[in-house]
TIVO-2410 file (N, C-alpha, C; in nm, 3 decimals):
# residues 157
REC num residu      c1      c2      c3 atome chaine
REC   1      M -13.999   5.525   9.400     N      A
REC   1      M -14.045   5.393   9.358    CA      A
REC   1      M -14.191   5.403   9.314     C      A
REC   2      N -14.225   5.338   9.207     N      A
REC   2      N -14.362   5.339   9.154    CA      A
REC   2      N -14.442   5.230   9.225     C      A
REC   3      T -14.523   5.266   9.322     N      A
REC   3      T -14.597   5.167   9.399    CA      A
REC   3      T -14.706   5.099   9.317     C      A
REC   4      S -14.755   5.163   9.213     N      A
REC   4      S -14.859   5.097   9.133    CA      A
REC   4      S -14.802   4.975   9.062     C      A
REC   5      V -14.674   4.979   9.026     N      A
REC   5      V -14.612   4.861   8.965    CA      A
REC   5      V -14.602   4.750   9.068     C      A
REC   6      M -14.564   4.785   9.190     N      A
REC   6      M -14.556   4.684   9.296    CA      A
REC   6      M -14.693   4.621   9.321     C      A
REC   7      N -14.797   4.704   9.332     N      A
REC   7      N -14.930   4.651   9.360    CA      A
REC   7      N -14.979   4.560   9.249     C      A
REC   8      S -14.940   4.588   9.126     N      A
REC   8      S -14.989   4.506   9.015    CA      A
REC   8      S -14.927   4.367   9.017     C      A
REC   9      R -14.826   4.345   9.098     N      A
REC   9      R -14.762   4.214   9.110    CA      A
REC   9      R -14.805   4.142   9.237     C      A
REC  10      N -14.910   4.190   9.299     N      A
REC  10      N -14.966   4.122   9.415    CA      A
REC  10      N -15.087   4.042   9.370     C      A
REC  11      A -15.090   3.916   9.409     N      A
REC  11      A -15.203   3.831   9.378    CA      A
REC  11      A -15.267   3.789   9.509     C      A
REC  12      V -15.394   3.757   9.503     N      A
REC  12      V -15.470   3.715   9.620    CA      A
REC  12      V -15.549   3.589   9.585     C      A
REC  13      C -15.574   3.507   9.685     N      A
REC  13      C -15.667   3.395   9.668    CA      A
REC  13      C -15.734   3.370   9.802     C      A
REC  14      V -15.846   3.298   9.796     N      A
REC  14      V -15.927   3.277   9.916    CA      A
REC  14      V -15.958   3.129   9.933     C      A
REC  15      I -15.929   3.081  10.053     N      A
REC  15      I -15.972   2.947  10.095    CA      A
REC  15      I -16.108   2.967  10.163     C      A
REC  16      V -16.214   2.929  10.094     N      A
REC  16      V -16.348   2.933  10.154    CA      A
REC  16      V -16.372   2.793  10.209     C      A
REC  17      H -16.371   2.782  10.341     N      A
REC  17      H -16.374   2.652  10.407    CA      A
REC  17      H -16.511   2.627  10.469     C      A
REC  18      D -16.583   2.532  10.413     N      A
REC  18      D -16.709   2.487  10.472    CA      A
REC  18      D -16.670   2.381  10.575     C      A
REC  19      K -16.662   2.422  10.700     N      A
REC  19      K -16.612   2.332  10.804    CA      A
REC  19      K -16.710   2.219  10.834     C      A
REC  20      D -16.839   2.239  10.808     N      A
REC  20      D -16.937   2.133  10.832    CA      A
REC  20      D -16.911   2.013  10.741     C      A
REC  21      S -16.880   2.039  10.614     N      A
REC  21      S -16.855   1.930  10.520    CA      A
REC  21      S -16.706   1.910  10.495     C      A
REC  22      D -16.622   1.992  10.556     N      A
REC  22      D -16.476   1.993  10.538    CA      A
REC  22      D -16.439   1.998  10.390     C      A
REC  23      T -16.503   2.093  10.320     N      A
REC  23      T -16.473   2.116  10.179    CA      A
REC  23      T -16.433   2.261  10.160     C      A
REC  24      I -16.368   2.287  10.046     N      A
REC  24      I -16.329   2.423  10.009    CA      A
REC  24      I -16.377   2.451   9.868     C      A
REC  25      A -16.398   2.579   9.839     N      A
REC  25      A -16.435   2.620   9.705    CA      A
REC  25      A -16.310   2.618   9.617     C      A
REC  26      A -16.320   2.558   9.500     N      A
REC  26      A -16.207   2.551   9.407    CA      A
REC  26      A -16.258   2.579   9.266     C      A
REC  27      V -16.168   2.628   9.181     N      A
REC  27      V -16.200   2.650   9.041    CA      A
REC  27      V -16.104   2.568   8.956     C      A
REC  28      H -16.155   2.519   8.845     N      A
REC  28      H -16.076   2.439   8.752    CA      A
REC  28      H -16.050   2.527   8.629     C      A
REC  29      Y -15.929   2.583   8.625     N      A
REC  29      Y -15.890   2.670   8.513    CA      A
REC  29      Y -15.881   2.590   8.386     C      A
REC  30      A -15.931   2.646   8.278     N      A
REC  30      A -15.912   2.587   8.146    CA      A
REC  30      A -15.767   2.611   8.103     C      A
REC  31      A -15.720   2.539   8.003     N      A
REC  31      A -15.586   2.561   7.949    CA      A
REC  31      A -15.577   2.704   7.899     C      A
REC  32      R -15.466   2.770   7.930     N      A
REC  32      R -15.444   2.909   7.890    CA      A
REC  32      R -15.301   2.919   7.836     C      A
REC  33      N -15.265   3.039   7.792     N      A
REC  33      N -15.129   3.054   7.741    CA      A
REC  33      N -15.025   3.031   7.850     C      A
REC  34      W -15.059   3.055   7.977     N      A
REC  34      W -14.965   3.034   8.088    CA      A
REC  34      W -14.986   2.901   8.158     C      A
REC  35      S -15.086   2.824   8.118     N      A
REC  35      S -15.112   2.693   8.178    CA      A
REC  35      S -15.151   2.598   8.065     C      A
REC  36      P -15.056   2.517   8.020     N      A
REC  36      P -15.082   2.433   7.901    CA      A
REC  36      P -15.191   2.328   7.920     C      A
REC  37      Q -15.225   2.296   8.044     N      A
REC  37      Q -15.333   2.201   8.069    CA      A
REC  37      Q -15.425   2.258   8.176     C      A
REC  38      P -15.549   2.215   8.179     N      A
REC  38      P -15.638   2.262   8.285    CA      A
REC  38      P -15.578   2.229   8.422     C      A
REC  39      A -15.602   2.315   8.520     N      A
REC  39      A -15.548   2.294   8.654    CA      A
REC  39      A -15.642   2.352   8.759     C      A
REC  40      W -15.642   2.290   8.876     N      A
REC  40      W -15.726   2.332   8.987    CA      A
REC  40      W -15.653   2.436   9.070     C      A
REC  41      T -15.728   2.528   9.126     N      A
REC  41      T -15.671   2.630   9.212    CA      A
REC  41      T -15.780   2.688   9.301     C      A
REC  42      L -15.737   2.779   9.387     N      A
REC  42      L -15.830   2.854   9.471    CA      A
REC  42      L -15.879   2.976   9.395     C      A
REC  43      P -15.998   3.024   9.422     N      A
REC  43      P -16.044   3.147   9.358    CA      A
REC  43      P -15.952   3.263   9.394     C      A
REC  44      G -15.919   3.344   9.295     N      A
REC  44      G -15.832   3.458   9.321    CA      A
REC  44      G -15.786   3.523   9.192     C      A
REC  45      G -15.691   3.615   9.207     N      A
REC  45      G -15.637   3.686   9.092    CA      A
REC  45      G -15.548   3.800   9.138     C      A
REC  46      K -15.523   3.893   9.048     N      A
REC  46      K -15.434   4.004   9.079    CA      A
REC  46      K -15.509   4.117   9.147     C      A
REC  47      A -15.440   4.179   9.245     N      A
REC  47      A -15.494   4.300   9.307    CA      A
REC  47      A -15.472   4.416   9.210     C      A
REC  48      E -15.567   4.504   9.203     N      A
REC  48      E -15.554   4.622   9.118    CA      A
REC  48      E -15.465   4.725   9.187     C      A
REC  49      P -15.394   4.809   9.110     N      A
REC  49      P -15.313   4.914   9.173    CA      A
REC  49      P -15.398   4.999   9.267     C      A
REC  50      G -15.348   5.016   9.390     N      A
REC  50      G -15.418   5.096   9.489    CA      A
REC  50      G -15.528   5.024   9.564     C      A
REC  51      E -15.554   4.898   9.532     N      A
REC  51      E -15.661   4.822   9.597    CA      A
REC  51      E -15.607   4.750   9.720     C      A
REC  52      A -15.679   4.757   9.831     N      A
REC  52      A -15.641   4.684   9.952    CA      A
REC  52      A -15.649   4.534   9.923     C      A
REC  53      L -15.554   4.459   9.977     N      A
REC  53      L -15.546   4.316   9.947    CA      A
REC  53      L -15.670   4.238   9.992     C      A
REC  54      D -15.723   4.269  10.109     N      A
REC  54      D -15.842   4.196  10.155    CA      A
REC  54      D -15.963   4.228  10.068     C      A
REC  55      E -15.971   4.353  10.022     N      A
REC  55      E -16.081   4.391   9.932    CA      A
REC  55      E -16.063   4.325   9.795     C      A
REC  56      A -15.939   4.313   9.750     N      A
REC  56      A -15.912   4.245   9.623    CA      A
REC  56      A -15.952   4.098   9.633     C      A
REC  57      A -15.921   4.036   9.747     N      A
REC  57      A -15.956   3.896   9.765    CA      A
REC  57      A -16.107   3.877   9.762     C      A
REC  58      A -16.181   3.963   9.831     N      A
REC  58      A -16.327   3.954   9.831    CA      A
REC  58      A -16.383   3.978   9.690     C      A
REC  59      R -16.327   4.075   9.618     N      A
REC  59      R -16.371   4.104   9.481    CA      A
REC  59      R -16.346   3.985   9.390     C      A
REC  60      E -16.224   3.931   9.394     N      A
REC  60      E -16.191   3.817   9.307    CA      A
REC  60      E -16.278   3.696   9.338     C      A
REC  61      L -16.304   3.672   9.466     N      A
REC  61      L -16.389   3.559   9.504    CA      A
REC  61      L -16.527   3.575   9.441     C      A
REC  62      K -16.583   3.694   9.453     N      A
REC  62      K -16.716   3.720   9.395    CA      A
REC  62      K -16.712   3.705   9.243     C      A
REC  63      E -16.610   3.763   9.178     N      A
REC  63      E -16.601   3.757   9.031    CA      A
REC  63      E -16.589   3.614   8.980     C      A
REC  64      E -16.514   3.529   9.052     N      A
REC  64      E -16.487   3.394   9.002    CA      A
REC  64      E -16.590   3.291   9.045     C      A
REC  65      T -16.658   3.314   9.160     N      A
REC  65      T -16.745   3.210   9.213    CA      A
REC  65      T -16.885   3.255   9.250     C      A
REC  66      G -16.908   3.385   9.257     N      A
REC  66      G -17.037   3.435   9.303    CA      A
REC  66      G -17.050   3.436   9.454     C      A
REC  67      L -16.951   3.383   9.527     N      A
REC  67      L -16.957   3.383   9.673    CA      A
REC  67      L -16.921   3.522   9.725     C      A
REC  68      L -16.995   3.567   9.827     N      A
REC  68      L -16.973   3.699   9.885    CA      A
REC  68      L -16.913   3.685  10.024     C      A
REC  69      V -16.809   3.763  10.049     N      A
REC  69      V -16.746   3.763  10.180    CA      A
REC  69      V -16.712   3.907  10.216     C      A
REC  70      D -16.729   3.940  10.342     N      A
REC  70      D -16.688   4.070  10.392    CA      A
REC  70      D -16.538   4.066  10.411     C      A
REC  71      P -16.463   4.163  10.358     N      A
REC  71      P -16.318   4.161  10.378    CA      A
REC  71      P -16.278   4.147  10.525     C      A
REC  72      A -16.361   4.197  10.617     N      A
REC  72      A -16.331   4.184  10.760    CA      A
REC  72      A -16.335   4.038  10.807     C      A
REC  73      D -16.400   3.951  10.731     N      A
REC  73      D -16.408   3.809  10.766    CA      A
REC  73      D -16.295   3.726  10.703     C      A
REC  74      L -16.201   3.791  10.636     N      A
REC  74      L -16.088   3.722  10.575    CA      A
REC  74      L -15.967   3.728  10.668     C      A
REC  75      A -15.903   3.614  10.689     N      A
REC  75      A -15.780   3.607  10.770    CA      A
REC  75      A -15.664   3.572  10.677     C      A
REC  76      L -15.556   3.647  10.686     N      A
REC  76      L -15.436   3.616  10.609    CA      A
REC  76      L -15.374   3.491  10.669     C      A
REC  77      V -15.360   3.384  10.588     N      A
REC  77      V -15.309   3.257  10.642    CA      A
REC  77      V -15.176   3.215  10.580     C      A
REC  78      H -15.137   3.275  10.468     N      A
REC  78      H -15.012   3.234  10.405    CA      A
REC  78      H -14.971   3.336  10.300     C      A
REC  79      V -14.840   3.345  10.276     N      A
REC  79      V -14.785   3.429  10.170    CA      A
REC  79      V -14.685   3.344  10.093     C      A
REC  80      V -14.695   3.346   9.960     N      A
REC  80      V -14.602   3.273   9.874    CA      A
REC  80      V -14.527   3.375   9.787     C      A
REC  81      H -14.394   3.372   9.794     N      A
REC  81      H -14.312   3.458   9.707    CA      A
REC  81      H -14.272   3.374   9.586     C      A
REC  82      V -14.331   3.409   9.472     N      A
REC  82      V -14.313   3.333   9.349    CA      A
REC  82      V -14.203   3.398   9.266     C      A
REC  83      E -14.105   3.318   9.225     N      A
REC  83      E -13.992   3.370   9.148    CA      A
REC  83      E -14.036   3.416   9.009     C      A
REC  84      Q -14.128   3.342   8.947     N      A
REC  84      Q -14.177   3.377   8.813    CA      A
REC  84      Q -14.327   3.354   8.809     C      A
REC  85      G -14.403   3.461   8.794     N      A
REC  85      G -14.548   3.451   8.793    CA      A
REC  85      G -14.601   3.374   8.673     C      A
REC  86      W -14.728   3.338   8.681     N      A
REC  86      W -14.792   3.261   8.574    CA      A
REC  86      W -14.788   3.333   8.441     C      A
REC  87      D -14.779   3.466   8.446     N      A
REC  87      D -14.780   3.546   8.323    CA      A
REC  87      D -14.640   3.569   8.268     C      A
REC  88      Q -14.539   3.507   8.330     N      A
REC  88      Q -14.399   3.518   8.288    CA      A
REC  88      Q -14.349   3.663   8.291     C      A
REC  89      A -14.405   3.745   8.380     N      A
REC  89      A -14.366   3.885   8.392    CA      A
REC  89      A -14.285   3.912   8.518     C      A
REC  90      G -14.226   3.808   8.575     N      A
REC  90      G -14.138   3.827   8.690    CA      A
REC  90      G -14.201   3.787   8.822     C      A
REC  91      Q -14.138   3.834   8.929     N      A
REC  91      Q -14.178   3.797   9.064    CA      A
REC  91      Q -14.322   3.835   9.094     C      A
REC  92      L -14.378   3.760   9.184     N      A
REC  92      L -14.517   3.777   9.223    CA      A
REC  92      L -14.530   3.737   9.369     C      A
REC  93      I -14.611   3.806   9.443     N      A
REC  93      I -14.639   3.767   9.581    CA      A
REC  93      I -14.787   3.732   9.590     C      A
REC  94      V -14.815   3.612   9.639     N      A
REC  94      V -14.953   3.565   9.652    CA      A
REC  94      V -14.991   3.570   9.800     C      A
REC  95      F -15.096   3.646   9.829     N      A
REC  95      F -15.149   3.658   9.964    CA      A
REC  95      F -15.270   3.567   9.974     C      A
REC  96      V -15.264   3.469  10.063     N      A
REC  96      V -15.369   3.369  10.075    CA      A
REC  96      V -15.453   3.400  10.199     C      A
REC  97      F -15.581   3.422  10.176     N      A
REC  97      F -15.676   3.450  10.283    CA      A
REC  97      F -15.765   3.328  10.303     C      A
REC  98      A -15.825   3.318  10.421     N      A
REC  98      A -15.920   3.209  10.447    CA      A
REC  98      A -16.041   3.266  10.521     C      A
REC  99      T -16.154   3.199  10.500     N      A
REC  99      T -16.277   3.235  10.569    CA      A
REC  99      T -16.365   3.112  10.581     C      A
REC 100      D -16.449   3.113  10.684     N      A
REC 100      D -16.554   3.012  10.694    CA      A
REC 100      D -16.691   3.081  10.703     C      A
REC 101      T -16.692   3.208  10.660     N      A
REC 101      T -16.814   3.289  10.661    CA      A
REC 101      T -16.835   3.351  10.524     C      A
REC 102      W -16.945   3.316  10.459     N      A
REC 102      W -16.976   3.370  10.326    CA      A
REC 102      W -17.125   3.356  10.301     C      A
REC 103      T -17.170   3.420  10.194     N      A
REC 103      T -17.307   3.402  10.148    CA      A
REC 103      T -17.302   3.373   9.999     C      A
REC 104      G -17.412   3.320   9.948     N      A
REC 104      G -17.421   3.289   9.805    CA      A
REC 104      G -17.397   3.143   9.776     C      A
REC 105      E -17.419   3.108   9.650     N      A
REC 105      E -17.401   2.971   9.603    CA      A
REC 105      E -17.280   2.966   9.511     C      A
REC 106      L -17.197   2.865   9.528     N      A
REC 106      L -17.078   2.848   9.444    CA      A
REC 106      L -17.121   2.826   9.299     C      A
REC 107      T -17.075   2.914   9.211     N      A
REC 107      T -17.113   2.914   9.070    CA      A
REC 107      T -16.990   2.942   8.985     C      A
REC 108      N -16.984   2.883   8.868     N      A
REC 108      N -16.877   2.915   8.773    CA      A
REC 108      N -16.919   3.041   8.700     C      A
REC 109      T -16.882   3.156   8.755     N      A
REC 109      T -16.925   3.284   8.699    CA      A
REC 109      T -16.836   3.332   8.585     C      A
REC 110      E -16.726   3.261   8.558     N      A
REC 110      E -16.637   3.296   8.448    CA      A
REC 110      E -16.613   3.173   8.359     C      A
REC 111      P -16.718   3.126   8.291     N      A
REC 111      P -16.703   3.005   8.210    CA      A
REC 111      P -16.604   3.020   8.094     C      A
REC 112      D -16.568   3.145   8.061     N      A
REC 112      D -16.466   3.166   7.958    CA      A
REC 112      D -16.326   3.136   8.012     C      A
REC 113      K -16.310   3.130   8.146     N      A
REC 113      K -16.180   3.103   8.208    CA      A
REC 113      K -16.175   2.968   8.277     C      A
REC 114      H -16.288   2.926   8.335     N      A
REC 114      H -16.290   2.806   8.418    CA      A
REC 114      H -16.380   2.698   8.359     C      A
REC 115      L -16.337   2.574   8.375     N      A
REC 115      L -16.419   2.461   8.332    CA      A
REC 115      L -16.534   2.439   8.431     C      A
REC 116      T -16.504   2.462   8.560     N      A
REC 116      T -16.604   2.444   8.664    CA      A
REC 116      T -16.558   2.513   8.792     C      A
REC 117      A -16.652   2.533   8.882     N      A
REC 117      A -16.624   2.574   9.020    CA      A
REC 117      A -16.700   2.475   9.107     C      A
REC 118      Q -16.632   2.418   9.205     N      A
REC 118      Q -16.702   2.319   9.287    CA      A
REC 118      Q -16.637   2.307   9.425     C      A
REC 119      W -16.713   2.247   9.516     N      A
REC 119      W -16.662   2.217   9.649    CA      A
REC 119      W -16.580   2.089   9.640     C      A
REC 120      V -16.460   2.092   9.695     N      A
REC 120      V -16.370   1.976   9.693    CA      A
REC 120      V -16.321   1.951   9.835     C      A
REC 121      P -16.272   1.830   9.863     N      A
REC 121      P -16.222   1.802   9.998    CA      A
REC 121      P -16.115   1.902  10.040     C      A
REC 122      A -16.124   1.950  10.164     N      A
REC 122      A -16.030   2.051  10.212    CA      A
REC 122      A -15.887   1.998  10.224     C      A
REC 123      N -15.873   1.866  10.233     N      A
REC 123      N -15.739   1.811  10.253    CA      A
REC 123      N -15.666   1.778  10.123     C      A
REC 124      H -15.732   1.799  10.007     N      A
REC 124      H -15.663   1.764   9.882    CA      A
REC 124      H -15.737   1.822   9.761     C      A
REC 125      L -15.666   1.904   9.685     N      A
REC 125      L -15.721   1.954   9.559    CA      A
REC 125      L -15.713   1.843   9.455     C      A
REC 126      P -15.808   1.839   9.362     N      A
REC 126      P -15.795   1.744   9.251    CA      A
REC 126      P -15.667   1.776   9.172     C      A
REC 127      E -15.617   1.677   9.100     N      A
REC 127      E -15.497   1.693   9.018    CA      A
REC 127      E -15.537   1.716   8.873     C      A
REC 128      P -15.455   1.787   8.797     N      A
REC 128      P -15.339   1.863   8.844    CA      A
REC 128      P -15.385   1.994   8.910     C      A
REC 129      A -15.303   2.042   9.003     N      A
REC 129      A -15.332   2.165   9.075    CA      A
REC 129      A -15.212   2.259   9.066     C      A
REC 130      F -15.237   2.388   9.075     N      A
REC 130      F -15.127   2.485   9.075    CA      A
REC 130      F -15.038   2.456   9.195     C      A
REC 131      P -14.907   2.445   9.177     N      A
REC 131      P -14.816   2.414   9.289    CA      A
REC 131      P -14.826   2.514   9.404     C      A
REC 132      T -14.840   2.641   9.373     N      A
REC 132      T -14.848   2.741   9.480    CA      A
REC 132      T -14.976   2.723   9.561     C      A
REC 133      T -15.082   2.680   9.496     N      A
REC 133      T -15.207   2.654   9.567    CA      A
REC 133      T -15.192   2.535   9.659     C      A
REC 134      V -15.125   2.431   9.613     N      A
REC 134      V -15.100   2.312   9.695    CA      A
REC 134      V -15.019   2.352   9.819     C      A
REC 135      Q -14.914   2.433   9.801     N      A
REC 135      Q -14.832   2.480   9.913    CA      A
REC 135      Q -14.916   2.557  10.013     C      A
REC 136      A -14.993   2.652   9.964     N      A
REC 136      A -15.072   2.738  10.051    CA      A
REC 136      A -15.177   2.657  10.127     C      A
REC 137      L -15.242   2.564  10.061     N      A
REC 137      L -15.344   2.483  10.126    CA      A
REC 137      L -15.282   2.394  10.234     C      A
REC 138      A -15.165   2.337  10.206     N      A
REC 138      A -15.096   2.255  10.307    CA      A
REC 138      A -15.059   2.339  10.429     C      A
REC 139      A -15.011   2.461  10.406     N      A
REC 139      A -14.975   2.549  10.518    CA      A
REC 139      A -15.100   2.583  10.600     C      A
REC 140      Y -15.210   2.609  10.533     N      A
REC 140      Y -15.336   2.640  10.602    CA      A
REC 140      Y -15.379   2.521  10.689     C      A
REC 141      R -15.378   2.403  10.632     N      A
REC 141      R -15.421   2.282  10.704    CA      A
REC 141      R -15.329   2.252  10.822     C      A
REC 142      N -15.198   2.275  10.804     N      A
REC 142      N -15.100   2.237  10.905    CA      A
REC 142      N -15.069   2.348  11.006     C      A
REC 143      G -15.136   2.462  10.992     N      A
REC 143      G -15.112   2.571  11.084    CA      A
REC 143      G -14.980   2.644  11.060     C      A
REC 144      G -14.928   2.639  10.941     N      A
REC 144      G -14.804   2.708  10.908    CA      A
REC 144      G -14.720   2.628  10.812     C      A
REC 145      P -14.614   2.683  10.761     N      A
REC 145      P -14.558   2.813  10.794    CA      A
REC 145      P -14.642   2.926  10.733     C      A
REC 146      A -14.612   3.048  10.774     N      A
REC 146      A -14.685   3.164  10.724    CA      A
REC 146      A -14.631   3.211  10.590     C      A
REC 147      F -14.512   3.162  10.552     N      A
REC 147      F -14.445   3.212  10.432    CA      A
REC 147      F -14.377   3.095  10.362     C      A
REC 148      S -14.380   3.097  10.229     N      A
REC 148      S -14.305   2.998  10.152    CA      A
REC 148      S -14.258   3.060  10.021     C      A
REC 149      H -14.166   2.991   9.956     N      A
REC 149      H -14.113   3.031   9.826    CA      A
REC 149      H -14.167   2.937   9.720     C      A
REC 150      Y -14.163   2.982   9.595     N      A
REC 150      Y -14.189   2.892   9.484    CA      A
REC 150      Y -14.102   2.935   9.367     C      A
REC 151      G -14.022   2.842   9.314     N      A
REC 151      G -13.944   2.868   9.193    CA      A
REC 151      G -13.808   2.930   9.216     C      A
REC 152      W -13.774   2.962   9.340     N      A
REC 152      W -13.645   3.024   9.368    CA      A
REC 152      W -13.537   2.918   9.378     C      A
REC 153      P -13.418   2.943   9.319     N      A
REC 153      P -13.307   2.848   9.340    CA      A
REC 153      P -13.266   2.851   9.488     C      A
REC 154      L -13.212   2.741   9.536     N      A
REC 154      L -13.175   2.732   9.677    CA      A
REC 154      L -13.078   2.842   9.717     C      A
REC 155      A -12.985   2.881   9.630     N      A
REC 155      A -12.887   2.983   9.663    CA      A
REC 155      A -12.951   3.119   9.689     C      A
REC 156      A -13.070   3.142   9.638     N      A
REC 156      A -13.135   3.271   9.653    CA      A
REC 156      A -13.208   3.282   9.786     C      A
REC 157      R -13.214   3.174   9.861     N      A
REC 157      R -13.290   3.175   9.987    CA      A
REC 157      R -13.205   3.218  10.101     C      A
***
């Protein structure tokens, strides 16, 4: 089995939770070929082949927001098995990490991809939001479940 192909279908995102203000870092994606309208989501992206998932999450967070987190300060809080990824290239697994420890200032470091990066209420992303992000955030807030599906027909479960 080619493990590099498997790794390239792993995505990561990070819930950066400022517990004092009960807000989270979010990015507002501009319309893209895989998203016909702008949509809100958590900072994240694809893990590179051979890259540890927690390190990928810390890297993506820094690339998208300028926030720095030690991978050791990331806790895996949810996994979403997506039937069809945003890139229409098949199944995707999203590993959702959370932290309340970071340094730096939230910045839109990828203005070619995002309309903005900002702190939003932890209990609700602005609309429209990526459905998988909404699922993951609800699981984080509610203490579970640790795993969910997205896009799978009921018979496949």
